[in-house]
N, C-alpha and C positions, 0 to 999 in steps of 0.2 A: 463542756465548757457550762459553767456554772453561773447561776444569779443573773440570768436573761429573761424577766418575765414578762416582755412584751413577746419578742421572740418564740420563747417556748409555748407561750400561750396560742399564739398562731398556728404555731407547729402541730400542738397536739388535738386544735378545730380541723384541721386540713387532714389531717389522719383519720377524722372521723369520715371520711370523704361526703361532705353534705351536697346534697343538692343546691345549687347556689341558681335562687330564681332572681337574683337581684346584682347589681353590678361589682366592681367592674365588668363588663363584658365578654372578657377573656375566660370567666368562670373558671377560672383556676390550672387551666387547662393552659400547655406550653405556648409562647407568644408566638405568632409566625415566623419561622426563621431565625429564631433569634433565644439561641438557649442563653440561660441563665449564666452559665460559666463563661460568658463573652462579655457581660455586663463592664465588670471590673477594666477588660481592654479598651472597650468603647469609651469610658468615661473619663472624657479629655476637658481641656481648658478652650479660650479661643486662642488660637494658634492658626499661622498662615494657611495649613493644608485642610483644620476644621474649620476655618472660617466663624463668624460672629452673627450671632442670632438678630443683633439691635443696630447692624452694621448693614446686613442686608447681601444680596447676591451670594458668591458660591453654592458648593454643593447645598447648602440649608436652602439658599432662594431657587434652586431648581428643584429640590423635592417638594416646597411651598408653593411652586407654579405647577407640578403635576396633581396636588391637592386642587389647588383653585379649577383646574380642566376637568378633574372628575366633578364638581360641584357646580363648572359653569358660571364660574365666577370668574371674578378678574384679577383678585389679589387675594395671598391668603397667607396669616403669619400663624408661625406656631407658638401654641401657650403649653407654659410646665406650671402654670399654676391655677388649672382648670379653668371651666368658664368664668368665675368668679373674676378672674385675671378678664376675660374676654369682657364681659358684663360692663368694669368698671374701664376699660378701655375705649369701648364703644360709646359709652355715656361722656366720656370725657371729650370723645371727636366731633358727637353729634351736637355737646350744648355748652355752654359758655355758663361762667358761674354767674349764679343768680338769673338764670335762665328758668322759664316755666316747661315744664315738660309732662306729657299724658301720659302716664303709667297702669298698666293695666294692675288692678288689685292683686289680682294673682300671681305677681311676682315674685320671682325669690329673695331672699333677703339680701344678694348681693346688689339687687339693683336702689334695696333703700338703701344701704352703707351708699352707694354711687350717690344718692341726694344730698346727704349725711356732707361727704367731703368734697362734693362740688358744690353745695350752697344751692342747689336745685329747689323751686318750687314745684311740689309736685300739685298736678290735678286726677287722682284717682278716677279711673273707669271703673265703672264693677262687673263684671260678667253677669250673662242671664243663668239662671239657676237651672236645671232636669230634673225637676221634681220625682221621677219614676227611677232616672239614673242617679239621683243623691247626689250630683257632681255638677258643677260650673260647667255652663258649654262653651261653644267656641264664640269671639268678637266678631259682633256682626258690622259690617263699614257702615249700615247707617248712623249706630251709635257712635260711632269713632266722627261723622262727620257731624251732628250733633252739637258732641262734647269742643270738636276743634272749631266753630262757631262760636259756640259760648265762648271760648277761650282763646280767641286771634293769633294772641303772642305764643303758641307753644313752638318751641324749637323741633319737638321728635313726640313719635308715639314709639313708647319699648313696649311689647308685648312677650308674651312666655308661648311658645306653641313648638312643640307640642306641651301640655298639661303633664304633669306628673300622671294624671289617669290615663294619658294617652290623646285625650282632645285635639284634633287639629281646626285652627282657624284659616279661612280662606286669604292667605297672602297676599295675593295677585292683587284682589281686591281692594283689600284695605291700603297696599302701596298706592293705587290709582288714587284711594281719598287724600291717603297724606301728601302725596306730591301735589294733591291740587292746592293743599293751603301751605304750600312752600317749608314743607315738616319734614324731618329726614324720618324713615321707619327703622326700627333696632330692633331684631328679632332674637328675643334668647331659644335659640333651639337645642339648648344642650341634652335633651332626650332625643335628640333627631339627628344625629351623625350618622345614621344608617339608611335614611330615608330616600335619599336621591341613588342609593343602588338598587329600591326597590321601584321605584317610578318618580313620576315628577310633581311633587307635593309643592311646588310654587317658593321654596326656598330661597331661590336666583331672586325674585321680588325685592327682597329687603335690601338695604341699602347698605346695614350691616347685620352680620349672622356669627350668633356665636353656637360653637356646637362641643361637645364635651366627646371626645374620640372614644376616652375610657369607661363610658357610660354604657355604650350598646355596642361597641366595635373591638375587635380583641387588641386594646391598648391597655398599656401601664396607667394605674391611679394617676388622675393629676393633667393627663395628657388632652389638649382641647385644641380649637382651632380657631380664627378670628379672620372671617372673610370680607371681603367690599366690593361691590357689583361694581364700580366706579367710580362713587363719589365719593372716596377719599384712597388717599395715590398707599404704594405698600410703604414708602417711608412715613406716611403720616400714622399707619396702623403699627411702625416699629414707635415712633415717637410716644405714642399715650400708653402703649403697653409695657413700654419700660416703667413707665409710671409705679407699674404695681408686681413685676416682677424680679426677679433675682437677678444683678448682671452677669453671673453664673451658671445659666440655665443649664440643666443636664442634657449632656449630649445623646446618653444612652435614650432616654425619654424621646429627644426630637430622632434618634435612630427609629425607635419603634413604632413611630408615627410614619415614618417613611417605610418602613416595612409592612404595614397593617394598609396601608392603601392599596401597595402593590399585592398585597393578598386578596383583599378582598375583589380587584378588578381580573387577579387571575383563578377565581374560583370559589370565594369566599359571596359573592354577590348571589351564586347561584343558591348556595348554604343558605341564605338570608331568607329567599324565595322559599326554601323549604319550610325554614321555621314560620316562616306568614300561613302557608298552609297548614300547620298542626295547630298554631293559635288560633286559624278561623276552625280547625274540626273540633277543639276545645272550647270555644265559645259556643259551638251547638249543641254541647254536650250537657254543657256545664253554665249555671245562671253567671252571667258574664256582660261587660258592656259590649255593647254592638252597634255595627255602624247605624241601626237604626235609631240609635238615640243619640247618635252627633258623627262627624267623620273623626274617624279614627286612626291613629298607629296601627297600621295590620299586625303590627308583633307585641302590641304591648297587649298583657292578657290582667284586666282589672276585672276580679270575680266578685259575686255580688254576696254577702251573706245577710241574715240577723245579726250575728254579732261577730263582725272584720276580727276583732280582737282575740274571741277565741278560735275562730278559725286560722288565724294565725296562729297562735299555741298549738294547735290542733297538727299543723304541720311542722310546727319546727318538731316537735315531739317525734315526725316522723323522719326527723334530718332532712324535712325540706325549708329552706329557708328563704321567704317572702322578702322582697323589699323593705314594705312596708304596709301599716292594715288601719283602718276606722273603724269606726262604730257600724259601718256599713260596707266596705271593701278591703280586699285582700289587693295588692298590685305585686305581678311575677313581671319578671322581665328577662322574656326567652331570646336569648340572640344566638348568632351563627354558630357561636360554639357549643350550643346544644344538638345534640344529636338526637335518633331513634330512641337509644337507650335511656338516653336523661329526659326525652317528653314520657316513655313507658314508664316511666319514674313518678315522675308528676302525677299522671294518669290515675297509677294505681293510688297514690296519694290523696288526690281528689275525692275518689270513690270512696273514701272510708274518713270524710268530714264531712260537717253541716255546711249546705250552701242552702242559697232561698234568694228571694227578694229583699231588696234593700229596705231595712225597716223605718220610713220615713225620715230618712237621715235632714237634717236641720239643715238651711242655707244660711251660710254665714251672714254676722247681724249686718246694719250698714257700717260703714266707717265711723269710728266716734269722732267726735270734734278736735279739730285740730288747734291746739291750743299755742305749741313754740314749732318754728321750722324745723326740721328733720337734724339740719347740723346745730340750730342751737340746741335740742334736746342731748342729742348723740355724746356731745361733748360738756354738756352740764355738769356739776357737782352731781351727785347723786348718792341713792342711799335703798339699801333692799326692804322689800316689805312682803308680808305673804302677799298673794293674790285679792282674799275677800278684803284686805285691808287697804289695797290700793286704789280703793273705789275714789274717784275724785281728783286724784293724783294725774299729772302727766308723767306719760312711760319715757324713761330717758332710754329705752333700749326697744327691741324687738320683741312680741310674745306671740313667740311662732313655735306652734308644734311641729318640730322636726322626727322624719322629713313629712312633709316636702318642703318644710322651711319659709311657707308661706304666712306673714305676719298677720295674725285677727287684729291686735294692735299695733301701729305703726311708732317709730318713735315721733317725739310731738305731741301724739294725740290721747285727751285725757281717757282713764281706766274708766268703762262706764259700765255697769249693772250687766246690762243685755251682753257685754262682751263675756266678762266673768262667767254668765250662767250658758252663753254656748260654749265655753271653752269644758265647762265643768259636762257639758253633755254630750261633749267628742273626746271624752276622755284626757283632758291637756298631758301629754306626756310628759311631764317635766315635775320633779318635786322643789324644785330653783323659785326662790322668793321674784318677785318682779322689781326691777329697778327702776326709780323714778326719779324724776330731778329735784332736787332739794326747795327750789325755787316752789313747787308747787306746795309746800307747807302752809300755803295763803291761797290755795287752789280758785277761792273766789274771787280772787283779785282780778282786776279788768285787765290789765295788762299781762297776767299770765293767762288769761281765757282765749285771748283772741290774739291771730298772726298781726 
């Protein structure tokens, strides 16, 4: 077969047997009890024997209920649009258009898109900076209490736990504060689908929890899960998620979710405990974030380096492919699919590269001034400008290094010199111009400087 550029590129790369220290969690190994030759045979549409995801019940509903039981939650909905679909659905449930929402500034860009789509008014909560680690730390309940008192109309608090670097926040303590103020706790736990199989990390405290099975479990790309602990019914989950997902979700993906849970409960969890042991050993041997810095996902390996990008390139030259890097870190995602041979191969590579203390990595600057609402900015007429020429203009999109996809400048904020200096310092990983609202031709005009 000729002229298949994407397929050919993927096959050629896979043939090099790369050590995949990135998502998806299956690491290119066979999915549990799911030979690919069965894919076409299982690829159905909505029929009486197969059921309908957004109608509820049937075999799909039974499979979702088993996931809810595994997470100790009241209900679960399968997602085939990744955690992005789940975050959009969760904020749709938690808020009405025009509501105020307290948002972790370290949220994924999907949460910022939800602000625009739902016309929500954000109040941003900045995370504390861990100087020696060079990453943001967990969110304190005391800080959330302060913010909710200052903004008593907030309908929800949305945060990320664990972060891309593996930092965990105390969800039960945060839930107590949030509920005391009559708000909903929404947790983007995209990188924490494996945590309930390693212990109790408090995820059941969330009113709404989103996790990506494909990021850390043996499941195919885009498979994710939306959980409710009783604040919202399964019917409400289906209604909200159907707004952002295909009306013809992949049955093969949903079947893979069913098989993934069964696999983890029948032995995969033991493999994950072994992965956690291997990661703990590597943390002791190589410079890395540890529990002394902050509460961490026991399987996320965030290495420290004087030059994270150089360390990433050095690993890639040895056919070891990290998830991401920044100026002082290299992030690896070991999962239950990584066995002793994989860890031996990783350890050999790490012995050959330069690792060491994080070089005074800078904290993110304070959020720039907000001049338009996220909705006004994202849907405004726009034009592209080089980053340095965008100073004083209003961003019409997210300026967000990816990964991790956390905006430095959010839609509606004024592009300032501090943010540009920070983006340069961290090696902003795009050559694309910045989208700015055409309204900002008169950026000094009062009507465009304040909401």
